[in-house]
C-alpha positions, -999 to 999 in steps of 0.1 A, spaced: -278 53 -129 -276 69 -95 -301 58 -69 -307 85 -44 -310 60 -16 -277 48 0 -270 11 -2 -269 12 36 -285 38 59 -261 62 76 -270 73 112 -244 95 129 -251 103 166 -231 136 167 -205 155 147 -169 145 152 -144 161 127 -115 141 141 -132 108 134 -142 121 100 -105 126 92 -97 90 102 -125 76 81 -110 93 50 -86 64 50 -114 44 34 -125 73 11 -93 83 -6 -67 60 9 -48 31 -8 -72 5 6 -102 27 3 -134 24 -17 -123 47 -46 -91 27 -51 -111 -5 -51 -137 9 -76 -111 21 -100 -91 -11 -97 -120 -34 -105 -136 -10 -131 -104 -8 -152 -98 -45 -149 -134 -51 -160 -131 -29 -191 -100 -49 -202 -114 -83 -194 -123 -107 -222 -139 -134 -201 -177 -125 -199 -181 -140 -164 -151 -121 -149 -161 -90 -167 -195 -90 -152 -181 -98 -118 -156 -70 -119 -181 -44 -131 -207 -54 -105 -182 -51 -76 -167 -19 -90 -201 -3 -91 -208 -15 -56 -176 -1 -44 -188 33 -56 -219 29 -35 -195 22 -6 -176 53 -14 -209 72 -11 -216 57 23 -182 66 37 -184 101 21 -218 106 37 -206 96 71 -176 120 68 -199 148 57 -223 141 86 -194 140 111 -182 174 98 -216 191 99 -209 209 132 -175 223 121 -188 232 87 -216 254 101 -195 269 128 -167 278 104 -191 292 77 -212 313 101 -185 321 128 -210 309 154 -183 303 180 -156 326 194 -123 326 177 -106 306 204 -134 280 206 -135 276 168 -97 272 166 -97 246 193 -126 226 177 -107 225 144 -73 216 156 -80 191 183 -65 162 163 -61 144 130 -65 163 98 -98 179 107 -86 215 103 -75 208 67 -109 192 60 -128 222 74 -106 250 59 -99 236 24 -130 214 18 -156 231 39 -163 199 58 -170 178 27 -152 145 21 -119 150 4 -101 125 -19 -73 121 6 -62 95 31 -64 101 68 -31 120 67 -43 144 40 -23 127 12 -42 131 -21 -56 100 -38 -34 88 -66 -39 63 -94 -6 48 -82 -28 28 -58 -41 8 -87 -18 -22 -92 -35 -41 -120 -13 -61 -144 -37 -72 -170 -32 -109 -162 -64 -124 -145 -46 -148 -121 -23 -119 -110 -51 -93 -107 -75 -116 -89 -49 -124 -63 -42 -87 -59 -79 -81 -55 -81 -108 -28 -53 -91 -9 -69 -57 -14 -102 -69 1 -83 -84 30 -65 -52 38 -97 -31 36 -114 -55 60 -87 -50 86 -88 -12 82 -126 -13 87 -120 -34 119 -96 -8 132 -120 21 124 -148 2 142 -126 -1 172 -121 36 176 -157 48 177 -186 40 200 -212 57 178 -236 28 172 -248 40 138 -213 44 125 -202 11 138 -233 -5 122 -225 10 88 -188 2 90 -197 -34 100 -217 -37 68 -188 -23 47 -164 -47 64 -187 -76 57 -189 -68 21 -151 -70 19 -155 -106 30 -181 -113 3 -160 -98 -24 -130 -118 -14 -150 -150 -16 -162 -140 -51 -126 -132 -63 -113 -165 -49 -140 -184 -67 -132 -166 -99 -95 -173 -95 -100 -210 -89 -124 -212 -118 -93 -207 -139 -75 -241 -142 -46 -241 -139 -41 -207 -122 -6 -212 -108 21 -201 -116 8 -168 -130 13 -162 -167 23 -186 -195 60 -192 -193 68 -221 -168 94 -218 -141 128 -234 -143 124 -268 -126 159 -265 -112 147 -237 -89 109 -240 -85 112 -264 -55 144 -249 -39 142 -231 -5 173 -209 2 179 -208 39 194 -174 38 186 -162 74 204 -185 98 208 -186 136 185 -182 165 149 -182 153 153 -207 125 119 -225 120 106 -252 98 72 -258 84 54 -267 52 67 -235 36 104 -247 38 106 -284 46 92 -317 35 92 -336 2 82 -306 -18 113 -286 -9 151 -289 -15 166 -268 13 199 -252 6 216 -240 38 253 -241 27 265 -206 21 286 -214 -9 258 -233 -25 236 -202 -22 258 -182 -46 263 -186 -83 235 -212 -84 236 -212 -122 270 -229 -121 289 -198 -132 314 -178 -113 288 -153 -98 304 -123 -114 287 -96 -136 302 -91 -171 293 -72 -203 309 -71 -237 320 -36 -247 337 -23 -278 374 -15 -279 366 22 -278 343 18 -248 369 -3 -231 395 24 -235 371 51 -222 363 30 -191 400 24 -184 407 61 -185 378 68 -162 390 41 -137 425 56 -138 412 91 -132 390 82 -103 413 56 -86 417 59 -48 451 62 -32 452 38 -2 485 52 10 473 86 21 451 98 50 439 132 40 425 159 63 388 163 56 361 187 66 349 163 92 384 164 108 385 202 107 351 206 124 353 176 148 339 180 183 327 157 210 311 126 197 329 127 163 349 96 170 384 91 159 397 118 135 429 124 116 454 145 137 456 180 121 493 181 127 501 152 104 
């Protein structure tokens, strides 16, 4: 059921189509409200646990109300441009300048008539590829926690680029709800015992506590993430390869016919290391080309 009253009152001091374009990041962007609503809604439909199902559908529905708030702010910010474009109330030069002064505001005005579009702040259309659910509660809840964290930071940045008190107030509410949702998802995750590692198949004990010190040199640092009694640190370069005890090569069993075909292909495409052929790069070489093969050879 749709309630005609917004979840939070929208008060916009004055139109600002450029700011409207930036706010679209939370309308149709990867960390925006539509992506969140669809992520949690589809997870909720597939969820068998009654508690998590209720949680996901509650938050999914609230995210749609947040989408309505952001969309309303965008529409209010575009009001001036919408009227001027529709009624040609300004001179051609003034109207052009007002629509092209930054961001994606001209696209919003020309294509969508000033209404909120399902795009991000760069005009890229919303896509279901933003939804990264895997159908495993411990995986999806961790992804949800990360999504709420990312959205919170985007709201912080949007708050920092406007001095409109009404918009800052509404964005502050939306930012705060990301915190509340993260807390709920964390409680739901830790209500599953055990919840780590994700899935059912256990990790190989030979490697679960191993830290491979792959990046060595200036800047090496130690902490709880790579040192202490919980970790076996492997710094030796030779010990970082073929850790299974094999020779570290890649092999495959092929039939005799396939082996013959592969041998023929290898012979046909073999390089001749004894020649230095003249190439197109040599023929067209100019300043900055580096060393080239002398054309007289």
